[in-house]
N, C-alpha and C positions, 0 to 999 in steps of 0.2 A: 412662539408658535405653541398650539394647544394640541396634544395628541388626543383624540378621543374615539375609541374603537371598543370591540369587545374585549380585546386581549388584554388591553391596560385597564380596564375596568371589570377584572376578573375578581372574584372575590377574595382571593390571595392577596392581590395587591391592595385593595380596598383595607383589608385587615392589616396589612403591613402600615399603610399611612395612617390608620386609626391609632395603633399602638405607638406609632413614632410621634403623634399629636399629644397622646398622653403623657409621653415621656418627655415632651418638649424636645425632640431632637429633628433636625433637617434629616431628610432621607430621599435618595431616588435609585431607580433602576437604572443602571447604565452598562456600556459597553456593547458586548457582542449582541446581546438579547435585544437592545434597542436597534442596533444595526440591522439584525435579520428582521425585526419586526416592520422597518420601513422599506425591506427589500421583498417582503412578503415571504420569507424562508421560515421554516420551521427552526425552533431553537429550543434546547432544554436548558440551556446554561443561561441561570439568571444571577446575575450579581447586584447585591443591593451595598451601595456606600452610603455610610452615615456620617454626618458632622458631629462627632462624639464617640460615644462606644457602640461600635457594632456588634460587640457581644451581648451589650445589654439589650439591644433591641431584638436580636436573635432570640434570647432567653424569653422575652414576653411575647413574640410571636409564636414560638414553640408551644407555649402555654395555652394560648389562645386555640392554636390548631387541635389542641386536646390528644385524645387517644390514637396512638399510631405514631404520632409525630416523633421524631428522633432528634435530639440536639447533640452535636459535637462541638467543642470549645477548643480552639487553638490559640493559648494566652499568650504565648511567645510571638505568634505573629499577630495577635490583636484581631483574629478573625473567627467566625464560627459558621456551622453548617446546620441547615435545618431540611430534615427528609420527612416526606409523608407521601407514600405510594409513590406515583410518577413525580411528585412534585421535589425540588431540589432547589434550595436556596443558599446562597453564600454571602455572608453579611461582613463587611470590613468597614473599619473607620477611616475617614479621608486623611490621606496622608501626602507629605512630601518626601522625595527620595533624593539620596546623593550617593554616587558612585567610586569606589578605588579603581585605580585603572586595572589591577590584576583580577576583578573579580565582577562578576553580573549580579551579585547578590548586595542589594542596596543597603545603606544605612536609612532607617525609616524613621520619620517623626511625625506627630500629630499634626495636620494641616487643614485647610479649606477644601472647599468642594472644587475651587478654581486650581489650587496647587494638586489636587488629586487628578483632574482632568490634564493638567501640564503634562504629568508624568504617563501618561498614556501613550501606546506605541503609534498609533495612526489616528488621523481626523476622525475615521468611520468608526472608531472606537472608543471617541471621546465624547460621544453624544450620551446625554442622562435626562431622564424624566422625573420631574418631580412627583412623590406620592404623598407629600402633605396637603391636608384638605383646602386650604386657602389658595394653594397654586397647583392644583391635582392635574396631572397631563401636560403641564408646561415643559416644553423641550427647550433644554440648554444645549447652545451649539457655538462654544466660543471660536472654533477654528474652521468653520465653514465646512461640517463634514457632511451635511444635506447636499450643497452643491458638489462635493466629491463623490457622492453616491451617485448623483444623477448624471455626471460625467465619468463614472466608471474609474476612479482615480484612488490608487494609494499614495497618500501624502502623509508625511510627518508633522505632528502639530507644532514643534518647535524644530530648531535647527537639525537637519537629519545626521550630520556628522558627529554631534554629541548624543543624539538620540542611539544611534547604532554603535558608538564607541562605548558608552554607556553599558548596554546591554546588546551585545552581537547577536544573540538569537533572534531579536526583532528583524536582521536580515533575513533570516530564513521565514519568520512569520509572515514579512511582507510579501515574500516570493509566493509563500503558501496561499495566501489571500487573493493573490492576483490567479492562481490556478484554480482555487475553489471557487471563486464569485465571477471570474470571467472579467476581472478589471485590469488595469494596466499601471505600472509603476510611472509615478511622475519623474520627469527628467532629472529633478533634484534629489529625488529618492533612489533612483537608478545609480546616478554618478556617485551618491554618498556611499551605497552598498559596494561599488567597485573600489573605492578609495579604503573603505574600512574593513575589506573582505579579510585580511589576515586576522582581524581580532577575533574571527570565529574558532581559533584554537583554543580559548579560554572556556568554549563550550563544551560540555560533555557530550560524548558520542550517545548517549541514551537519548539526550535532548534533541539532536540533530536526527537520530533515528526517527523519533517521535513525528518532527516536522516532515520527514520524508515520506513517512508512511501516510499521512494526511494529503500530501501532494499525490501519492500514488492513487488514493482513493477518490480524487477530483474527477469531475466529469471528463476533462481533457489534459490528463497529467504531462504531457508533452509542454505544455505552457509553462508549467514549473521547473522542469529539466532545462528546457530552454534557457531560462531567465538564470539558472544556476549555472549554466554554461557561459553566457554573455556578461554575467558580473565578474566571473573568475572564480567563484565559489566551488565549481564543480570539480576542478583539479585539486583543490585543496581537501575537499570531503571525501570525494569519490574517484581518486586518479585512473582508476582502472577503467571507468567508464568513459572518462575523458579521452583516454587512448583510442576510443573507437573513432575520433573526429577525423574528418579531412580525407582526401584521396589522393593515393599514390599512382603517376602515370608513367609506364616505360613502352618503349617502341610504338607509343601512340596509343597505348591501351591502358585505360583506368579502371579501378573497381568503384562500386558504389560507395558513397559515404557512410559506413555502417552506424555512426552515431544517429544520422538523421532517419534511415531504415529502422533503426531501432525505437526511436520515438514513435515512427509510424505504426510500427507492429504494436507497441505500447498502446496506442489510442485504438487502435482495432480491437484490441482485447479487451479494452476499457468499454468500448461500445457494447460488447457481448456479455460481461460477466463484471460481478462487482468485488470477485474473489480477490483478496490483496495478495495473495500468494500466488497467484496466476499471473498477476499483473508483475509481479518481481521477476516470475519466470519469463515474463516477456521482455522486460527491461535487460535479462541477463542472459537472454539465449543466444546471443552472439558475442559474449564476453571474452571469449578464448580467439578470437578471430587475429587480433594483433600478434599473439604468440605463435599463430599456425601460419600466417599469410607468407606465401612463397611466389616467386615469378618462376614459371616453368615455359621452357621454349615450346612453342605450337599450342600450349593449354592457356598461357596467359598468367593471371593472378589466381592462386588456389587457396583454400582455406582447409585443406584436408584435417580431420578429425577435429575440428574446432567445437564440437558438441562436446567430446570427451574432455578435452583440456578446459574447456569452461566449466563443464559439472566439477572439475577436479579443483577449480579456483574458488567455488561457490563457499564451502567451509571456511575456508580463510576470509573471504570477504565478509561473510555474515559475522564471524568472531570479532574481527577488526571493528565492524561497524554498529555491534553491540546489537544485534538481530538474533532471532529466537535460534538456538541450538538444539534443535528437537524436530519432531514429525514434519513442522512447516518447513524448514530447512530442508529436510529429506525428501520432500515432494518439490521442491524448486530444482533441486539437483536432478532428481529423475526426470522432471518435464526437460531442463536443458540438454540432459544426456540424450533424450529420445525424440528431441523435436525435428530431426533430420528424416527419421523414418518414415513418417506419412509422405514426407517430400519424395523420398526414395522411392516409395511404392508408386506414386504418382507419376514419377518419371519412367518407370520399369513398367512390365507388365505385371498386373496384380494377380497374384497366385494366392490360392486359398491357404496355403502353407505359411506364406508371408504375413499375411492379415491375422492368422491364429496365432503366429508369434508375437505379433504387435499387441493383441489383445491379451496374451497371457503376461508379457511385461509390464504393460500399462496398467492392467487391472483397472480398479475402481477410478483411475485417474484418466481413462481413455478419452472421455468427453472432453475434459480439459485439453487434454493433448490435441486433441483435433480441433478446438477453438484456436489454441496457439498457431497450429500449424495453417490453418486457413488465414490466420490473420499475417503471417509470414510471407503470404503472396502478394509482393509489392512491386512487381516489374512494371516499368513505363510503357513494356510491350504490350500493348492490350491483345493482342492475339495469344501471346503466352500466356497472360493472365487467364483468358477465357479457357483456353486449353486445361490448364491447371486446376480452375475451378471445376471443371466438367469432370476431370479425372480423380478430383478430392470427393465430389459427390457420388462418383462409382465406389470408391473405396469406403465412404461411410455406409452405403447400402450393402457392400459385401460384407462390413462387419457386421450389420444387424442381422443378415441372413446367417452369417456362421455362429453368431452368437445365439441365437435362436435354436438353430439345430445341433451346435456341438458344446454349449455351455462351458466356454473356453475361459471367461474372465474369471481371473483369480482361482482356476481350477486345481486341484490335486489329483495327481495318477489316481484312478479308482482302486487300486492295488497298492495298500500301503507298506512300509518296510516291515511292521512287524510279521504280516500276514507272508510276505516274500520270506522271511526267515523261518517261519512256520513250516511252510510249504516244502522248502529246499533244505531244509534242516541246517541252516546257517547260524553262526554267532554273528553279533556286531561287527561289520566289517565294511570296507570302502566298496566291496563288490555289491553289497545290496543297495548302496545310494547308485551305483552304476547302472544296476538293472532297472531301478526306479526312474531313473534318467532316460533309459533307452525307451520305455514305456511311455514317458511324456513326450519324447521327440516323435515316437509314431503316432501318437494321437495329433500332435501339432503339425506333423508332415501329412495327415490325412491317410495313413497306412491302415490304421484301424479307427472305429469310433470311439467317443469318450463315453464307453460304459464298461460296467465291471467283468461281464462274460468275456467281452473282447479281450479285454487288458489281461484277464488271467489266462486265457488261451496264449496271449503273445508271451506272456511270460514264460510258461511251459515250452514255448518253441525256443526261445531264447536259452532256457536252462538245458535242452537238448543239445543245441548247438555249442554251448560252453562244456558239455561234458558234467553237468552237474546233475544229472538225474539219468 
């Protein structure tokens, strides 16, 4: 088969082919770029495999690209990278690999194109297009990758047990591709992941986290998490999430399957936002429910304070899973902690005071919190969902009105601590903080407006009541 379109006929690929011909080297664009070309997906990852020295061809291409081209050579790995503007090319010599049982790092030797394709993880990633002039655009598909693309199937080129045992990260990659592309794992691939799941233990937490983030950023991330669960990988890499599965029944009353609910909330959020950390907040919003679950006579199953318990769990989870220990984690903690607040406002009478306090505590993250809150409305009771959605819109409207009027989001009391000390002749002490807090509460409760004169007048009133003036 010959591939002939504008992308494969780009000046960069023609240049690579010309330099390969001049050096007497076979070269092919291979892997994800070819897969995405055939799927009509955008792709920036351009891998060029060379039968011979990939570094030699990279050096020649970099020279031809001229000013602005940057060459990076990694002799240890026999690879090189060429960058110019948005263009990024990876060059590697064709190779064959063998593995030790205790490591996913292969023993690498020079090889043929066929041997290089044999080592690829999946058939759809083993496709190669020749860039040499005599065979320009020729597609090499030794494992039926085109058919698998048409059938939306993830399948390994060789024995899947060997493929996954050699490099267990490929199990995560297969699930990630299924989630990103909307494909299915072939039966043989799925069963081999189940058999080899324990091998994931030799993979670093950082590499696993990288694959999980890619699953989270897919259009429908529940696909990946469901496959992690069904293959048995979930309980090995994220036992806290696996604990959400299942329904317990007592006296004929059961609770919802929190795992399935969580995935629905995650997909709901994903439909509204590409924010990776908002999606993590959705995945973790009910992570505290197993620890808080109780049976109460008359009330049935309860999960009191699950938001607080879940927020307390997140730093430990992030640390163990090698997720960032910074403001991104703090953001997830905050949203998990607050995610019940809008729900409680929806269920109760919506007061200005309660809305002001929510605006104050959520700050700039209030819009993301409301996306999470809306996504969390998943009841099968259509009337309940309709009522909640109507009240949710009421809360949103009241937020807009109060924010326009009172400017509560991220506000600080108009009278600062230094001025309180100056006006009342106080030294730094806890009383200054108490007075400042009382002014803040008065504004949030609507006792006084959020302006300087009202706050100063209220301060002097407090000072008289406390005998300070």
